[in-house]
C-alpha positions as CSV (number, residue, x, y, z in Angstrom):
1,X,72.2,161.9,-6.9
2,X,73.6,160.4,-10.3
3,X,74.9,161.2,-13.6
4,X,71.2,161.2,-14.9
5,X,69.9,163.8,-12.5
6,X,72.7,166.2,-13.6
7,X,71.6,165.8,-16.9
8,X,68.1,166.4,-16.5
9,X,68.8,169.3,-14.3
10,X,71.4,170.6,-17.0
11,X,69.4,170.0,-20.0
12,X,66.4,172.1,-18.7
13,X,68.5,175.3,-18.6
14,X,68.1,177.8,-21.6
15,X,70.8,177.7,-24.2
16,X,73.0,174.9,-22.4
17,X,74.6,172.1,-23.9
18,X,76.1,169.1,-23.5
19,X,80.0,168.4,-24.7
20,X,82.8,165.8,-24.1
21,X,85.6,168.1,-24.7
22,X,88.4,165.5,-23.7
23,X,87.0,162.6,-25.7
24,X,87.0,160.1,-22.5
25,X,83.3,160.0,-21.3
26,X,83.1,163.3,-19.2
27,X,79.7,165.1,-19.5
28,X,80.7,168.7,-19.7
29,X,77.6,171.2,-19.7
30,X,78.4,174.6,-21.5
31,X,76.4,177.9,-21.8
32,X,77.4,180.2,-24.5
33,X,80.6,178.0,-25.2
34,X,81.5,178.0,-21.6
35,X,81.4,175.1,-18.8
36,X,79.0,175.6,-16.2
37,X,79.0,171.9,-14.6
38,X,81.2,168.8,-15.2
39,X,80.5,165.2,-14.4
40,X,84.0,163.1,-14.6
41,X,84.9,159.6,-15.9
42,X,84.5,158.2,-12.6
43,X,80.9,159.5,-12.1
44,X,81.1,160.2,-8.6
45,X,80.2,163.5,-8.7
46,X,79.4,166.9,-10.2
47,X,82.2,170.0,-10.4
48,X,80.3,173.7,-10.6
49,X,81.6,177.0,-10.2
50,X,80.9,179.1,-7.3
51,X,81.1,182.9,-7.0
52,X,84.5,183.3,-5.0
53,X,87.5,181.0,-3.9
54,X,86.1,182.2,-0.6
55,X,82.8,180.8,-1.0
56,X,84.2,177.5,-2.6
57,X,86.6,177.2,0.5
58,X,83.3,177.9,2.6
59,X,81.3,174.9,1.3
60,X,84.5,172.7,1.3
61,X,84.9,173.7,4.9
62,X,81.0,173.0,5.8
63,X,81.8,169.3,3.9
64,X,79.3,170.4,1.4
65,X,81.9,169.9,-1.6
66,X,85.3,169.1,-2.0
67,X,88.0,170.6,-4.3
68,X,87.4,170.3,-8.1
69,X,90.6,168.6,-9.3
70,X,91.8,170.2,-12.3
71,X,89.7,173.4,-11.9
72,X,90.3,176.7,-10.5
73,X,89.8,177.4,-6.8
74,X,86.6,178.9,-7.2
75,X,85.1,175.3,-8.3
76,X,84.1,172.7,-6.2
77,X,83.5,169.3,-6.6
78,X,80.0,167.8,-5.3
79,X,79.9,164.3,-4.3
80,X,77.2,162.1,-4.8
81,X,75.2,161.6,-1.3
82,X,76.3,165.0,0.1
83,X,73.7,166.9,-1.3
84,X,69.9,166.5,-1.7
85,X,68.2,167.1,-5.2
86,X,67.4,170.5,-4.2
87,X,71.0,171.6,-3.0
88,X,72.3,170.2,-6.2
89,X,70.1,172.1,-8.4
90,X,71.0,175.3,-6.6
91,X,74.6,174.7,-7.1
92,X,74.2,173.6,-10.7
93,X,71.6,176.7,-11.2
94,X,74.3,179.1,-9.2
95,X,77.2,178.2,-11.8
96,X,75.0,178.6,-14.7
97,X,74.1,182.0,-13.7
98,X,77.7,182.8,-13.3
99,X,79.0,181.8,-16.2
100,X,75.9,182.9,-18.2
101,X,76.4,186.4,-16.5
102,X,80.1,186.4,-17.7
103,X,79.5,186.3,-21.2
104,X,79.7,189.4,-23.2
105,X,76.2,191.1,-23.9
106,X,76.3,189.7,-27.7
107,X,76.4,186.0,-26.7
108,X,73.7,186.5,-24.0
109,X,71.3,188.1,-26.5
110,X,71.6,185.2,-28.4
111,X,70.8,182.7,-26.0
112,X,67.5,181.8,-25.2
113,X,65.7,184.1,-22.3
114,X,66.0,183.2,-18.8
115,X,62.6,182.0,-17.3
116,X,60.7,184.7,-15.5
117,X,59.9,183.4,-12.1
118,X,57.2,185.2,-11.2
119,X,55.2,184.0,-14.5
120,X,53.4,181.9,-12.7
121,X,52.4,183.2,-9.7
């Protein structure tokens, strides 16, 4: 897992935008102006939001993630090598969905639509 893979996953999400809010080499991925994934300057993992503090603690207890420094306790850091591509995509997609779902209706309405999962079936 690498920064490039996180970029590949995030850039494909509708309305996802990249920024470096601290001007120090961070990759912060946002939707509607709110962060859903961050790769720090050490570039040794990606921080993502979970549904709750309890979910974050569970992932940490399972060894699937670590406490994300500088973030709320509902965020975790997934170090490279812990997750395969499918798990990493799931963590990023979940974080994106939580953040997007928490945006105001007006902001959500201004975003590109989510893909229809049954469209190809």
